[in-house]
N, C-alpha and C positions, 0 to 999 in steps of 0.2 A: 239614303246616304249620298247618292249621286246628286240629288237636288241640293243638298247642303253644300257639297263640294262646288257645284255650279254657282250658288249664291255667293259663297266666300270668294271664289275665283273672280267673279264679276266685281265684287267690292274691291278686291286687291287691284284688279286691272284698272279701276277708276282712279287709283292713286299711284300708278306706276307707269313707266314708259318702256318702249321697246328698244330704246337707245340710251346710252349713258349721257349725262349732261356734260357739256364742255365747261369745265371749271375755269375760273379766271386764271390767267397766266400770272405767275409770280416772277417778277424781274429780280434776279439775284445776281449781285456783283461779287467778284472775288473778295472785296472788302466786307460785304455782308456776311459771307461764309466765314471769313476770318474772325469777325466779331462774335458770331454765334459760337464758333468752335472755341474761341478763347474763353468765353463765359462758361461754356459747358466743361471745358478742361479744368478751369479754376475751381468750379463747383465740385467736379469729380475728385480733384486732388485734395480738396478740403474734406470730402466724404471719406477718402482713403487715409486721412491723417497726414497727408504730405503737404499741407499748407493751411492757411487760415480758412475756417469754415464760414462761408458767406452764402447768403441765399442766391439762387439762380433766378434772375429776373429777365424775362423776355417779353417784348412787345409783339403785336400780332404779325408784323412783317417778319420778325425774327423767327417766330413759330412756323409761319408758312415757308420761309426759306429752309428751315431745318426739315420740315415735312417733305418738301419737294426735292431736296438736294442730298439728303442723308440716305445712303443705301438701306440701312436698317429700318428707316421710317417710310421709304418710298411707297410701299403698298398702301399705307394709310394716307400718304400725301396724294396718291392717285385718286382718292375718293373724297377728299375733304379739304376745304379751305376754311380757315378760322378767322373770325372777327371778334374783337373785344369791344363790347358796348357797355361803358360804365364798368360795373363789377360783374358782368355776365359774359360768358363765353357763348358765342353763336357761330353757326357754320353753314356753309353751302355743301351739300352732300350729293354724291352720285355713287351708288353701290349696287351691285347685282344682288339678286335674291337667291340664296343658296338652297332653296327647296326645289326638288325635282319637278313638281307640277307647275312651278313658276319660273323655270329656267328661261333665260333670255329676257327677263323683265328687270327693270332697274327702279330703285327708289331714288328719285331726284327731287331736291327741294332745299328749303331753308328751315333751320330750327335752332332752338336753344339747347345747349349741351350742359350736362352736369359732369364735372370732373372731380374725381376723388382718388385717393390712395389709401388702401387699407390692407394690412397683412401682406405687404410686399407686392401688391397688384394694383395696376392702374385701371381705373374704370372711366370710360367715356360713354355716357348714355344720353339718348335723345329725351328731352323733357317735353318739347312741343315741336310740331312740324307742320309746315305748309307746303302744299303741292299745287302749283299753278294758282297761287293766291288763296287756296282753300285750306282750311284747317282739316287735318286728318281726323276721322272719327275716333272717339275715345277707345272703342274696342280694338282698333288697329294700333293706337298709341300704346295701349297696355302691352301689346306684344312687342312693339319697338323698344319700349323702355326696358324690357328685360334683356335686350341684346347689348353686349359690351362691344362697342366699335373697336376698341383697342385690345381685344382678347388675344390676338396673335402676338402682340408685343410682350404680353405676360409669359409667353412660352420661350422667349429668347433668353438664354442663360445670362448673357452679359447685361442685358437690359434689366433683368430680374435682380441681379446682384446689386445694381445701383438702386432699384426701387426699394429693396429691403432696408436701405439706410435712410430713406426719405420719411420724415415725420408728418409733413402736411403739404398741402398745395392750395392756393387760393388765387382768385382773380381780384385785383385791386388797382384802382387808378389807371386802368388801361393796360395793365401788365399781368402776366402769369408769374406768380411768385412761388 
């Protein structure tokens, strides 16, 4: 068993760092925040029956502004920067590993993200990942695909009440809809 743990640990160490990655800074102006807030509030009002129901459409800058400037999203924003490439969501990640044997190690890299909403829960999962330009081996990717990056958001009662009303989410023409 010790030998297996050592082999697994060596494999994980080859795709992790001992420091978090410095994520790109998001320049957010008061006008950016006002625009995002206005879109979200109009969407929420429509969802609550207090206005016209229109889709919430955000580009990558607006998503990153919300992630880094909204207190409820800050924990996710500290670990992730989003890019929209065509109809695919991609990101730069830096997150600590929550397993005791790997405490102090960080998963840093770039990857494709699958976004979904089902049963009132948001799901953000890595579908592919590169670390220092190398693809992560499939056995490691299998474990990473099972981790929902947004799991803590699903536990927020206010966020969950909004998610319960959302029917779908998609990436289209450079926007999250």
